[in-house]
N, C-alpha and C positions, 0 to 999 in steps of 0.2 A: 407692465411688469411681462418678459419670455421666459422662457425655463428652458436652462441650460441645456445643449444636451452634454451626456457624458464624451471624458477626455478620451481620444482615437491614436492609437499609433503602435507600433511594437511592444512586447513587455517590457525588455532592455530600459523603450525611451523611461516609458510609463516608470517603471523600478528609478529609473536616475531621476524624472521629478519627483516622488515622493520620497528622493532619500536626502532631497531641494525642501523637504515639509509640503509636499500638493500633497492631501489630505483625498483634490479627486483622484485624483490620477493613482492612492493607492485604492484607494472605492472598487477605482475601474477595474481590478485587481483581482484586491475579491471578491467581485460577479464576475469574475472569466475563469477564474480558484477556489472556486466556493464548496459548488458542490462533488467536485472529485477530491479534495482534500477532508468532508466530510464521509467521505462515501471508504478514503479506504482507510479511517477509523474505525469505522465500524467493522469494515473488512477487518482486523487485527486484535478483534475483539469486544471494543465500545459502544455499550448502545445507541441509541441519536441524542438522548437528551447532553450524555458525554462524549459525544462525536460533534453533538454545535459549540460544548461548553471550547473540549478541547482546541477544535478552527480559530476559537475565537479568540485563543489563547493565542492559538500558533501566525493566525494577520497579525495583532497587535509586538507577536517578538517583532516579526518581519520589519511592521511599522520600525519600528522600533530601529532595529540592527541592517534595516535597507543599505544603506550608505557600501556594508557587507556586501550586498550580491552586485558580482563585476559582471553577468553576465556569461562566465566560461561554457555553465548548463542553459537548461531555462528555467526559468519563472517556476515553473509550474514544480519541476522536480524538487527545487530550493524550499520549495515550503513546505511540497512532503514531506519534505525531510526536517523539518522540524518537530513537528504535527506526530512525525513516531514519535521523534522523541521527549516526546510530551506526555502523548503514552507511557511509553517504555518509562518513564520516572514519577511516572502516577498508578502501575503497575509497579514498576520496585516498593514505589516508598506504601502500596499492599503489601508486598507479601505475597499475594497468592502466586510468583513466576516459579511453575518449580519447573525444572527438567533434569535427565538425566545423560551422566556424565561413560555411562558404558558402553554406546551407541557404535559400533563400528562404524566409520569414514565411509562417504562414499563417493566419485563420480558425479561432478558436475552432471547440469538435466536441463533439457530447453524445454521452454510449455508455451505449445502451439498458443496462437493470436487470440482472444475470445471473441466471439463476434457483438458486436455494438450494439441488437437491442435490449427492447427491455425484457426481455423473453431474459435472456442469459444472463445479461447480469441478475436478476432477480434468480437462475435456475445457481452461476455463481455465489451468490450470497447463501443461497443457503443447501450448498455444499461446500462452505469454507464452515458454517458454522458443525458439519462433522468431524471437519478437525480436532485435535486434542491439544491448547491449550499454543503450546510451543511449537504447533504441528503449523497452526495460522498464524505464529506471528512470524516466525518465519518465510512463511510464502508472501505473506502480504509484504518483510519489512524488501524479502528479494529480490520482486515481481510487479507488485505495489506499488512501491518505494524507490524502485531500479537501485536499492539498493547490489553490495555484491558482499559474497557472505564471509569476509573479514567483516565489514561491516559491520553487517550483525551481531558474529560474534563479539567482535570488541561491543559492538552496545547492546547484550545480553550479556558480556560474560562470561561467556560459555566458548567451551572448546570450539572453532572452526570449525571439524568435520561431525560435532555434533549437531552443527547450524544445518552443517548441509546431510547430515539424515536423515532432520526434519521434516527438511526442505526436500528430499526425493519421494520418502514416507506419504507427507502433502501430498504431494504429483500425480503419487500413484493413488489414491484417491480421488484427487479431484479428480483424475478421466476417466476414472470407474465409476462415480456418481453422473459424470456427465456423456459419458459415451452413451451414442443415439443406439434404442435395440437393433437397427440395424448391424450398428456397429460391431457389435458384439456379439462375439464367436455361437453357435448356438449348443445346447452341453455333450449332444450326444457324437458332432461331427467331427471330432478333434480326435475319439477312435475308432470312428470307421474309415478316417485317412489314413490310418499307419496302425492298423493290424485289421 
């Protein structure tokens, strides 16, 4: 009795096979994207056990709705959106989400791609923990799950300006927290240059 090799192919092909009921093909998609989905959920604020549970729920939902994935975007982005929505439903259900609508809107900002090495991921995870819950959710949705500000605002049921404010403040805090010491201006250097 030989061991069967895992299915191979592009995510779109595997998703089509899963939509036809092929559990092995879907298992390969789970293997490929599971850690990214769990990582997103942890960065949004879920503890490890909750992230694992919600990732499993997201993949079960994805299997049930596999026929709806049309390959217009990546499978990874599609399943991350499902996972993010499940997490937001959980947060709302627990009534722990508090936002202020009094913040002025800001312009869109861009963030540099973080390094892929493990130390940078750990630093980013630690830095994200320093953000407020609203900032962490908005940054994670807009940059971790590739949602637009409008999609995040709709999902969180808050004004788009509030999302932009949370993203702007969150990114500013992350930049400051993750900046290397050699990138930081010296404390007296600014005054000496101007005065």
